[in-house]
C-alpha positions as CSV (number, residue, x, y, z in Angstrom):
1,M,116.1,-9.3,-3.7
2,T,114.4,-10.6,-7.1
3,M,112.9,-8.1,-9.8
4,S,109.8,-9.1,-11.8
5,V,110.1,-9.1,-15.4
6,V,108.1,-6.6,-17.0
7,D,107.1,-6.8,-20.6
8,P,108.6,-4.0,-22.3
9,L,105.6,-3.7,-24.9
10,A,103.2,-3.2,-22.1
11,V,105.8,-0.7,-20.6
12,A,105.8,1.0,-23.8
13,I,102.2,1.1,-24.7
14,F,100.9,2.1,-20.9
15,G,103.6,3.5,-19.6
16,F,104.8,2.9,-16.2
17,A,102.2,2.2,-13.7
18,L,102.6,4.2,-10.3
19,E,101.1,3.5,-7.2
20,V,97.8,5.5,-6.9
21,R,97.4,7.0,-3.0
22,K,93.5,6.9,-2.1
23,N,92.1,9.5,-0.4
24,P,94.6,12.2,-0.4
25,E,94.3,15.0,1.9
26,P,93.7,18.6,0.4
27,A,96.7,20.8,0.9
28,G,98.6,24.1,-0.1
29,L,98.4,27.7,-1.4
30,S,95.4,26.8,-3.8
31,Y,93.4,24.7,-1.4
32,E,93.5,27.5,1.5
33,S,92.8,30.3,-0.9
34,N,90.0,28.5,-2.1
35,R,88.4,27.6,1.5
36,I,88.7,31.2,1.8
37,R,86.7,32.4,-0.8
38,D,84.2,30.3,0.7
39,L,83.6,30.7,4.0
40,L,83.9,34.5,2.5
41,A,80.8,34.3,0.5
42,L,79.7,32.5,3.6
43,G,79.7,35.4,5.9
44,R,82.0,33.2,8.2
45,C,84.8,33.7,10.0
46,T,88.2,32.9,8.1
47,L,90.2,32.5,11.3
48,P,91.8,28.8,10.9
49,V,90.0,26.0,12.4
50,F,91.4,22.9,13.7
51,K,90.6,20.4,11.3
52,G,88.5,17.5,12.3
53,G,87.7,19.0,15.5
54,S,84.2,19.5,17.0
55,L,82.2,21.4,19.2
56,V,79.6,19.9,21.1
57,K,76.1,21.4,22.0
58,N,73.3,19.8,24.0
59,G,74.7,16.5,23.1
60,S,75.2,17.3,19.4
61,S,77.9,17.9,17.3
62,I,78.7,20.8,15.5
63,P,81.4,20.8,12.5
64,S,84.3,22.4,12.8
65,D,83.4,24.7,9.8
66,M,80.5,25.9,11.9
67,G,81.8,27.1,14.8
68,D,80.7,30.3,15.1
69,F,77.3,28.9,16.0
70,A,78.8,27.4,19.4
71,D,77.0,30.0,21.6
72,K,73.8,30.2,19.9
73,E,70.5,28.8,21.7
74,L,69.7,26.1,18.5
75,R,67.4,23.1,18.7
76,Y,69.3,20.7,17.0
77,D,66.8,17.8,17.7
78,L,64.4,19.5,16.0
79,F,66.1,19.5,12.5
80,D,65.6,17.3,10.2
81,K,67.9,14.6,9.2
82,D,70.3,15.0,6.1
83,D,70.3,11.6,5.0
84,E,69.4,9.4,2.1
85,K,65.8,10.5,1.8
86,Y,66.5,13.8,2.3
87,E,69.3,13.7,-0.9
88,K,66.1,11.8,-2.8
89,F,64.0,14.7,-2.2
90,L,66.3,17.3,-3.2
91,F,67.1,15.2,-6.3
92,R,63.6,15.6,-7.5
93,L,62.6,19.5,-6.9
94,N,62.4,21.2,-10.2
95,P,64.4,24.4,-9.7
96,S,61.8,26.3,-12.1
97,D,59.5,25.7,-10.5
98,F,61.0,26.7,-6.9
99,K,57.8,28.5,-5.6
100,N,56.2,25.5,-5.2
101,Q,58.6,24.0,-3.0
102,D,58.7,23.3,0.7
103,H,61.6,26.0,1.8
104,Y,61.5,24.6,4.9
105,K,61.9,21.0,4.1
106,V,64.3,22.3,2.0
107,L,66.3,23.9,5.0
108,G,65.6,21.2,7.1
109,L,63.4,22.5,9.2
110,S,60.2,21.3,8.5
111,K,59.1,20.2,12.2
112,L,59.8,24.3,13.2
113,R,58.7,25.7,9.9
114,Y,57.4,29.4,11.0
115,M,59.1,28.9,14.8
116,A,62.4,28.6,13.7
117,T,64.5,31.7,14.4
118,M,66.8,33.5,11.4
119,E,69.8,31.6,13.3
120,E,68.2,28.3,13.0
121,I,68.0,29.1,9.4
122,R,71.2,30.5,8.6
123,Y,72.7,27.6,10.4
124,C,70.8,25.0,8.3
125,Y,71.5,26.9,5.1
126,R,74.8,26.6,6.3
127,A,74.9,23.2,7.0
128,K,73.3,22.1,3.4
129,V,75.9,24.4,1.7
130,L,79.0,22.5,3.4
131,K,77.6,19.3,2.4
132,H,75.9,19.9,-1.2
133,H,77.4,22.8,-2.8
134,P,78.3,21.1,-5.9
135,D,82.1,22.1,-5.1
136,K,82.4,20.6,-1.6
137,K,81.0,17.2,-3.0
138,K,84.1,17.3,-6.1
139,H,86.6,18.1,-3.4
140,R,85.5,15.2,-1.4
141,G,85.5,13.0,-4.7
142,I,81.6,12.3,-4.7
143,P,80.4,12.2,-8.6
144,V,78.0,15.1,-9.0
145,E,75.5,14.2,-12.1
146,S,74.0,17.4,-11.9
147,E,74.3,21.3,-10.0
148,E,70.9,22.5,-10.5
149,Y,69.6,21.0,-7.4
150,F,71.4,23.0,-5.3
151,T,69.6,26.0,-6.7
152,C,66.5,25.0,-4.5
153,I,68.3,25.1,-1.6
154,T,69.8,28.8,-2.8
155,K,66.0,29.9,-3.6
156,A,64.9,28.6,-0.1
157,Y,67.5,30.7,2.0
158,E,67.1,33.8,-0.3
159,Q,62.7,33.5,0.7
160,L,63.2,32.7,4.5
161,G,67.0,33.6,5.6
162,T,67.5,37.3,3.6
163,N,64.8,38.8,4.3
164,E,61.8,39.4,7.3
165,Q,59.0,40.4,4.9
166,K,59.9,37.8,1.9
167,R,59.9,35.2,4.9
168,L,56.3,36.5,6.4
169,A,55.2,36.3,2.5
170,Y,55.9,32.7,2.3
171,D,54.4,31.8,6.0
172,S,51.4,33.5,5.4
173,V,50.8,31.0,2.6
174,D,52.4,28.4,3.8
175,N,50.7,25.2,2.6
176,K,51.0,23.2,5.9
177,F,48.8,25.9,7.8
178,D,45.1,24.4,8.4
179,D,42.8,27.1,7.3
180,E,39.8,25.0,7.8
181,I,37.2,26.3,10.4
182,P,34.4,23.7,11.7
183,T,30.7,23.5,10.1
184,D,27.6,24.6,12.2
185,K,26.6,21.1,12.6
186,S,29.9,19.9,13.8
187,V,29.7,22.1,16.6
188,T,28.0,21.3,19.8
189,K,27.7,22.4,23.5
190,E,29.9,19.3,24.5
191,N,32.7,19.7,22.2
192,F,32.9,23.4,21.8
193,F,36.2,23.8,24.1
194,Q,37.7,21.0,22.6
195,T,37.0,22.2,19.1
196,F,38.2,25.7,19.2
197,P,41.2,26.4,21.4
198,P,43.3,24.8,18.8
199,I,41.5,26.9,16.0
200,F,41.9,30.2,17.6
201,E,45.6,29.0,18.9
202,R,46.6,28.1,15.1
203,N,45.1,31.7,13.6
204,S,46.4,33.9,16.4
205,R,49.8,33.6,14.6
206,W,48.3,36.3,12.2
207,S,47.7,39.0,14.9
208,I,49.6,42.5,14.6
209,P,49.5,42.6,18.6
210,K,51.7,40.3,20.0
211,S,49.3,39.6,23.3
212,V,46.4,37.5,22.1
213,P,43.9,37.2,25.0
214,L,42.6,32.9,25.2
215,L,39.3,31.4,24.4
216,G,39.4,30.6,28.0
217,T,37.0,27.9,30.1
218,P,33.8,27.5,31.1
219,D,34.5,29.3,34.4
220,S,35.7,32.4,32.6
221,S,34.4,35.6,33.6
222,R,32.2,37.4,31.3
223,K,34.7,40.5,31.4
224,E,37.4,37.7,30.1
225,V,35.0,36.6,27.5
226,E,33.9,40.0,26.1
227,A,37.1,41.2,25.7
228,F,38.2,38.1,23.9
229,Y,35.5,38.4,21.5
230,N,35.9,42.4,21.2
231,F,39.8,41.4,20.6
232,W,39.0,38.8,17.6
233,F,35.5,40.7,16.3
234,D,38.6,43.8,15.3
235,F,41.0,41.0,14.7
236,K,44.0,42.9,12.7
237,S,45.9,40.4,10.5
238,W,49.5,41.0,9.2
239,R,48.7,38.3,6.7
240,E,49.2,38.9,3.1
241,F,49.5,37.0,-0.2
242,S,52.1,38.7,-2.4
243,Y,54.0,35.2,-2.7
244,L,51.2,34.1,-5.0
245,D,51.7,36.6,-7.2
246,E,51.2,35.3,-10.4
247,E,53.0,38.0,-12.8
248,A,56.3,38.4,-12.1
249,K,57.1,42.3,-12.7
250,E,61.0,41.5,-12.8
251,S,60.1,39.9,-16.1
252,A,58.7,43.4,-17.5
253,E,59.9,44.9,-20.5
254,D,59.2,48.5,-19.9
255,R,57.5,50.4,-17.0
256,Y,54.1,50.7,-18.4
257,E,53.7,46.8,-18.3
258,R,55.2,46.7,-15.0
259,R,52.5,48.9,-13.9
260,E,50.3,46.8,-15.2
261,M,51.5,44.0,-13.5
262,E,51.6,45.5,-10.1
263,K,48.0,46.4,-10.7
264,I,46.7,42.9,-11.6
265,N,48.5,41.5,-8.5
266,R,47.5,44.2,-6.4
267,A,43.9,43.4,-7.3
268,E,44.6,39.9,-7.0
269,R,46.3,40.4,-2.9
270,E,43.1,42.7,-2.3
271,R,40.7,39.6,-3.3
272,R,42.7,37.1,-1.0
273,K,43.0,39.4,1.9
274,K,39.0,40.3,1.8
275,E,38.6,36.0,1.6
276,E,40.8,35.5,4.5
277,T,39.0,38.4,6.8
278,R,35.9,36.8,5.6
279,R,37.2,33.6,7.2
280,I,38.2,34.9,10.4
281,R,35.3,36.4,10.5
282,K,33.0,33.2,10.1
283,L,35.4,31.5,12.5
284,V,34.2,34.1,15.2
285,D,30.8,34.3,14.3
286,L,30.4,30.8,14.9
287,A,32.1,30.4,18.1
288,Y,30.0,33.2,19.4
289,A,26.9,31.8,18.5
290,K,27.9,28.2,19.3
291,D,29.6,29.5,23.3
292,P,27.7,28.0,25.9
293,R,29.0,31.0,27.9
294,I,27.6,33.8,25.6
295,A,24.3,32.3,25.7
296,Q,24.1,32.0,29.7
297,F,25.2,35.7,29.5
298,K,22.3,36.5,26.8
299,K,20.1,34.3,29.0
300,D,21.4,36.3,32.2
301,D,20.5,39.6,30.4
302,Q,17.0,38.7,29.4
303,N,16.0,38.0,33.1
304,E,17.7,41.2,34.2
305,K,16.0,42.9,31.5
306,E,12.7,41.0,32.7
307,R,13.3,41.6,36.1
308,V,13.5,45.5,35.8
309,K,10.1,45.3,33.3
310,E,8.4,43.5,35.9
311,E,9.5,46.1,38.6
312,K,8.7,49.0,36.1
313,K,5.6,47.2,35.8
314,K,5.1,46.6,39.4
315,A,6.1,50.5,40.1
316,K,3.7,51.7,37.8
317,L,1.2,49.7,39.0
318,A,1.9,50.5,42.5
319,K,1.9,54.5,41.4
320,Q,-1.6,54.2,39.4
321,E,-3.2,52.4,42.4
322,E,-1.5,55.1,44.8
323,E,-3.3,57.9,42.2
324,E,-6.1,55.8,42.5
325,R,-6.4,56.0,46.0
326,L,-5.6,59.4,46.0
327,R,-7.9,60.7,43.4
328,K,-10.5,58.5,45.4
329,E,-9.7,60.5,48.7
330,A,-9.5,63.7,46.6
331,E,-13.3,62.7,45.4
332,E,-14.5,61.8,48.7
333,A,-13.1,65.1,50.4
334,E,-14.3,66.9,47.7
335,R,-17.8,65.4,47.9
336,R,-17.7,65.6,51.8
337,K,-17.1,69.5,50.9
338,I,-19.7,69.6,48.6
339,E,-22.2,67.8,50.9
340,E,-21.1,70.3,53.9
341,A,-21.2,73.0,51.8
342,E,-24.6,72.4,50.5
343,Q,-25.5,71.2,54.1
344,L,-24.4,74.6,55.0
345,E,-26.2,76.4,52.4
346,R,-29.3,74.5,52.9
347,E,-29.0,75.8,56.7
348,Q,-28.5,79.4,55.9
349,K,-31.1,79.4,53.2
350,E,-33.4,78.1,56.1
351,K,-32.1,80.7,58.3
352,L,-32.4,83.2,56.4
353,K,-36.0,81.9,55.5
354,K,-36.8,82.1,58.9
355,E,-35.1,85.3,59.2
356,K,-37.2,86.6,56.1
357,D,-40.5,85.0,57.8
358,A,-39.8,86.5,60.9
359,A,-39.4,90.0,59.3
360,K,-42.5,89.6,57.0
361,K,-44.3,88.8,60.0
362,A,-42.9,91.1,62.5
363,M,-43.7,93.6,59.2
364,A,-47.2,92.4,58.6
365,A,-47.4,92.7,62.5
366,Q,-46.1,96.7,62.5
367,R,-48.3,97.5,59.6
368,K,-51.2,96.2,60.9
369,R,-50.3,97.6,64.4
370,F,-49.7,101.3,62.3
371,K,-52.8,100.7,60.1
372,K,-54.7,99.9,63.2
373,L,-54.1,102.8,65.1
374,A,-54.9,105.1,62.1
375,E,-58.0,103.4,61.6
376,T,-59.1,103.8,65.4
377,A,-58.2,107.3,65.2
378,S,-59.8,107.6,61.7
379,F,-56.9,108.8,59.9
380,W,-56.6,111.7,62.4
381,T,-59.3,114.1,60.9
382,E,-62.8,114.1,60.3
383,D,-62.2,115.5,56.5
384,Q,-62.7,112.9,53.8
385,K,-60.1,114.8,51.3
386,E,-57.6,114.9,54.2
387,K,-58.4,111.1,55.4
388,L,-57.9,110.1,51.7
389,E,-54.6,111.7,51.7
390,E,-53.6,110.0,55.2
391,M,-54.5,107.1,53.8
392,E,-52.1,107.4,51.1
393,R,-49.5,108.4,53.7
394,V,-50.0,105.3,55.7
395,E,-49.7,103.1,52.9
396,R,-46.6,104.9,51.8
397,L,-44.9,104.4,55.2
398,C,-45.9,101.1,55.5
399,L,-43.9,100.5,52.0
400,S,-41.2,102.6,52.5
401,T,-40.2,102.0,56.1
402,S,-38.2,99.1,57.9
403,V,-39.5,96.9,60.9
404,D,-37.8,99.3,63.7
405,Q,-38.6,102.3,61.9
406,L,-42.4,101.5,62.0
407,S,-42.1,99.9,65.3
408,E,-40.6,103.2,66.5
409,L,-43.1,105.7,64.6
410,C,-45.9,103.7,66.3
411,E,-44.4,104.1,70.0
412,K,-44.4,107.8,69.4
413,I,-48.5,107.6,68.4
414,E,-49.4,105.5,70.7
415,N,-48.1,108.2,73.1
416,L,-50.1,110.9,71.5
417,S,-53.7,111.7,71.8
418,V,-54.2,114.6,70.2
419,G,-54.6,114.1,66.1
420,G,-52.6,117.3,65.2
421,D,-49.5,116.1,67.7
422,I,-49.8,112.6,65.6
423,K,-49.7,114.8,62.1
424,Q,-46.8,116.8,63.0
425,T,-45.0,113.4,64.5
426,I,-45.5,111.4,61.0
427,G,-44.3,114.7,59.0
428,Q,-41.1,114.9,60.9
429,F,-40.6,111.1,60.4
430,E,-41.1,111.5,56.7
431,E,-38.4,114.4,57.0
432,D,-36.1,112.3,58.9
433,L,-36.7,109.7,56.4
434,K,-36.2,111.7,53.5
435,N,-32.8,113.5,55.1
436,A,-31.4,109.9,55.4
437,K,-32.1,108.9,52.0
438,M,-30.3,112.2,51.1
439,Q,-27.3,111.6,53.3
440,E,-26.6,108.2,51.8
441,V,-26.7,109.3,48.4
442,E,-24.2,111.8,49.5
443,A,-21.9,109.2,51.2
444,K,-22.2,106.8,48.0
445,K,-21.4,109.7,45.7
446,A,-18.6,111.1,48.1
447,D,-17.1,107.0,48.0
448,K,-17.3,107.6,44.0
449,D,-15.4,110.8,44.1
450,K,-13.0,109.2,46.3
451,E,-12.5,106.1,43.7
452,N,-12.3,108.6,40.3
453,D,-9.6,110.5,42.6
454,E,-7.7,107.4,43.3
455,K,-7.5,106.6,39.6
456,N,-6.6,110.1,38.6
457,V,-3.8,109.7,40.8
458,N,-2.8,106.9,39.2
459,V,-2.9,108.6,36.0
460,G,-1.6,111.2,37.3
461,N,1.8,108.8,38.1
462,W,2.4,108.4,34.4
463,T,4.4,111.0,33.1
464,S,3.3,112.3,29.3
465,E,6.3,110.1,27.7
466,E,5.0,107.0,29.6
467,L,1.7,107.3,28.1
468,Q,3.1,108.2,24.7
469,L,5.5,105.0,24.8
470,L,2.2,103.2,25.8
471,I,0.4,104.3,22.6
472,K,3.6,103.3,20.7
473,A,3.9,100.0,22.1
474,S,0.3,99.5,21.9
475,N,0.5,100.0,17.9
476,T,3.8,97.5,18.0
477,Y,2.0,94.5,20.4
478,P,-1.6,94.8,18.5
479,S,-4.8,92.9,19.9
480,G,-4.4,89.3,19.9
481,T,-0.1,89.2,20.3
482,S,1.0,86.6,23.0
483,E,1.8,88.0,26.3
484,R,1.0,91.6,24.9
485,W,0.8,93.7,28.4
486,T,3.8,91.9,29.4
487,L,5.7,93.0,26.3
488,I,4.3,96.4,26.4
489,A,5.4,97.2,30.1
490,A,8.7,95.7,29.0
491,Y,9.0,98.2,25.8
492,I,7.9,101.0,27.9
493,N,10.7,100.2,30.7
494,E,13.2,99.8,28.4
495,H,12.6,103.5,25.9
496,R,11.5,105.8,28.8
497,K,14.4,108.3,29.7
498,N,13.8,108.6,33.9
499,K,14.7,104.7,34.7
500,S,14.7,106.0,38.3
501,G,11.2,105.5,39.0
502,P,9.5,101.7,40.0
503,E,9.2,99.9,36.5
504,K,5.9,99.1,34.8
505,N,4.3,95.7,34.8
506,A,1.3,93.8,32.8
507,K,-1.3,94.9,35.5
508,Q,-0.7,98.6,35.7
509,V,-0.4,98.9,32.0
510,I,-3.6,97.5,32.1
511,K,-5.2,99.8,34.6
512,Q,-3.6,102.5,33.3
513,V,-5.4,101.5,29.8
514,K,-8.8,101.1,31.7
515,A,-8.4,103.7,33.6
516,V,-7.6,106.5,30.8
517,Q,-10.7,105.0,28.9
518,S,-13.3,105.2,31.9
519,M,-12.2,108.7,33.1
520,S,-12.3,111.9,31.8
521,V,-8.2,112.5,31.6
522,K,-7.7,115.5,29.9
523,L,-5.3,114.1,27.1
524,P,-4.7,115.3,23.5
525,E,-7.5,114.6,21.4
526,T,-5.3,112.2,19.2
527,T,-4.0,110.3,22.5
528,Q,-7.0,109.4,23.6
529,N,-8.3,108.4,20.4
530,K,-5.1,106.1,19.6
531,L,-5.8,104.7,23.2
532,A,-9.3,103.9,23.1
533,D,-9.1,102.8,19.1
534,G,-5.9,101.0,19.7
535,V,-6.1,99.1,23.2
536,V,-9.6,99.1,24.8
537,T,-12.5,98.8,22.2
538,D,-14.5,96.0,22.6
539,D,-14.7,95.3,18.7
540,E,-10.4,94.8,19.3
541,I,-11.2,92.2,21.6
542,W,-11.1,88.5,19.7
543,S,-11.9,85.2,21.3
544,A,-10.2,82.1,19.7
545,Q,-13.8,80.9,18.5
546,E,-14.1,84.3,16.6
547,Q,-10.4,84.3,15.1
548,K,-10.8,80.9,14.3
549,V,-14.3,81.4,12.2
550,F,-12.7,85.0,10.9
551,E,-10.0,82.8,9.5
552,T,-11.6,80.5,8.1
553,A,-13.9,83.3,6.3
554,L,-10.8,85.1,4.8
555,K,-10.4,81.4,2.9
556,Q,-13.8,81.1,1.9
557,Y,-14.2,84.8,0.4
558,P,-11.7,85.8,-2.5
559,A,-10.6,89.4,-2.3
560,S,-12.5,89.7,-5.7
561,L,-15.9,89.9,-4.0
562,S,-17.3,93.1,-4.2
563,D,-18.9,92.5,-0.5
564,R,-16.5,90.1,0.6
565,W,-16.2,92.0,4.2
566,D,-19.7,92.2,4.4
567,K,-20.1,88.2,4.2
568,I,-17.1,88.0,6.6
569,A,-18.7,90.1,9.4
570,N,-22.2,88.0,8.9
571,D,-20.4,84.8,9.4
572,V,-18.5,86.3,12.3
573,G,-21.7,87.4,13.6
574,T,-20.5,89.2,17.0
575,K,-18.2,91.8,15.0
576,S,-18.7,94.6,13.2
577,K,-17.5,95.1,8.8
578,K,-14.9,97.9,10.2
579,A,-13.6,95.4,13.2
580,C,-13.0,92.9,10.5
581,I,-11.2,95.1,8.3
582,R,-9.3,96.4,11.1
583,R,-8.4,92.9,12.3
584,F,-6.7,92.0,9.3
585,K,-5.0,94.9,8.7
586,E,-3.4,94.2,12.1
587,L,-2.8,90.5,11.4
588,V,-0.9,91.6,8.4
589,Q,1.1,94.2,10.1
590,M,2.0,91.5,12.8
591,V,3.7,89.2,9.9
592,K,5.4,92.2,8.5
593,N,6.6,92.9,12.3
594,R,7.7,89.5,12.8
595,K,9.5,88.7,9.3
596,T,11.5,92.1,10.0
597,A,12.2,91.0,13.9
598,E,13.8,88.0,12.5
599,S,15.5,89.2,9.6
C-alpha cells in the first residue's frame, strides 16, 4: 500500500481535506423537535409517519406529510401544477400589493375557484407550505434569495381558508367573474335560449336562496316561466364589496379616525351594491323583454281580453236588442190597449149617446103626451087664472120628473075622465115626488152622519197622551222634513206609556190629523190651534218649486231691507208674508235640531 505524498505547506495552510458526504439525511433530536413544531403550526397530527411512504388516492400520490387528507374526496386532477412556471408566477408577486393578487391561483385552485371546498383549500395550502416555506427549502439545501414571496401564500390562505365571510368577500369581487350582460341589439328571438341560460346560471351563485329556478326551454309552462321571472325580479343577493374597501381601519390612529374610515367604506359598499342591483335588474328586464314565451303569453292575454271584450259586446248588443224587442212589444201592447180602450170608450159614448137620444125622445114623447092630454082637457079647468097655474104645473112636472114617472102619470090621467080627479091625482103625484126627495136628502144626511161617527170613533181610539205626543212630534218634525209622517208615528210609538195597544203608522197619523182638523172634536183650544197651525194649514204645505223660489228670494233680499218679507212673499206668489216668516223659522229650527242630533 503506497501513500500519496502531501505537501506539508498545503496542509498547514488549508488543513486536512475530509471527504464531504453529499445529501445528508436529517436526523437527531433537534430535527425531530423542529418537525413536530412545524406539524403543530399546520394543525396536523404529530404521530410518526413512515419517511418516503405515500398514500394513493384516485390515482394521485399523497405525500407522507399530508396523510390526514387520505380519507377526503379531493379533486386532485383540477389542482394547478406546482412547476417551474408556477414558481416564476409566485416570485413575480408583490407582497405589499397582496389584495390585487389572484388568491386562488396562488394556492393552485385557479380552475376550481369559488367551487373549491374548504378541505381542498387547506390541502393546497399545506402542500404549498411543505414545498415553498423558506425553512423547508433550506433543509433541502435549496438556496432562498427572498422569503417575501411566501407571504403571498399566507395572505391567500388567510383570505380563503380561515374565515367563510372573508372568502365570500373575495368571491364577490373575483375578477374572473364575468359581469357583462348582452346588449339589446345582440339578442334576438333565435339566439335567446343560447344567450341567457349561461348568464343566469353564472349570476345564480349570488342568490341567498339555494334553490334557483332555471330559465327553461321554449316548451316551459307559463307557471314555470312566471316563477322564474318572479324569483329574479325579487332577486336577493349576498354579494358584498367589503374587499374593495380603500380605507384600512386597522391603520387608524384613534377611534374617531376609525369611525370616519368605516363611514367612507360603508358609503362605497352601498354604492357598489346599488350598481349590482341595477345590473341584475337590467339583465332580468332585458330577458323579460326579449323572451319569446313572454311575448306569446302577452299575445294570448290580449287575444283572451279581446275575446272577453267581444263576448261582452255581443252580450250587451243582445241585451239591447232584447230590451228593444221588449220595448216595442210593450209599446205595441200599450198601443193596442189604448186603441181598445178608445174603441171601448167610443162604443160606450155611442151607446150612451144612443141611450141619451132614446131617453130624450122618450122624454119628449112623454112630455108631448102629457101636454097633449092637458091641452085636450083645457088643463082641466075653464078658469083662465087656474088654467095658467095648471100650465105652469104641467111645465114644472115635465122638467122635474123622469120618463117613467111622467109615463106613469100619463097612464093615470088617461084612465080618468073627471077634471077634479085628475087634479087630485096630479096633486098626489107632486106630493109623492116631494116626499121622495125629502127621503133622499135624509138618506144622504144619514150617510154623512155615519161617516162623521166613524171619524169620531177614530178620534176616540187616540188617547189624550197620544194626541199630546202627536202635537210634540209635529213641532219636532216640521213641514218639509223627509219621511215626516213615518218619523211622527215612530215618535208616538216610542214615547207613549201604554205600549200594549197597536202601533200607529204614517197613514193613521195623517188620517188622525185630518180628522182632528175637519171634525168638531172637543179638544182644548191650545191643542186644536197647535194641530191646525203646525200640521195641516195650507200655507205650510210647500211644493219643491215654492221652496226653490223661497230660498232664492232669501239670498236675493238681505235682512237689512225693511220690506224684505213683502218682497219675498211677492216672489213666491202663492204664500203670505206670515207664511214665509213661519217657514223661515221652521228651517232655522230644523238646522238647529240636526246639529243637536249630530253632537
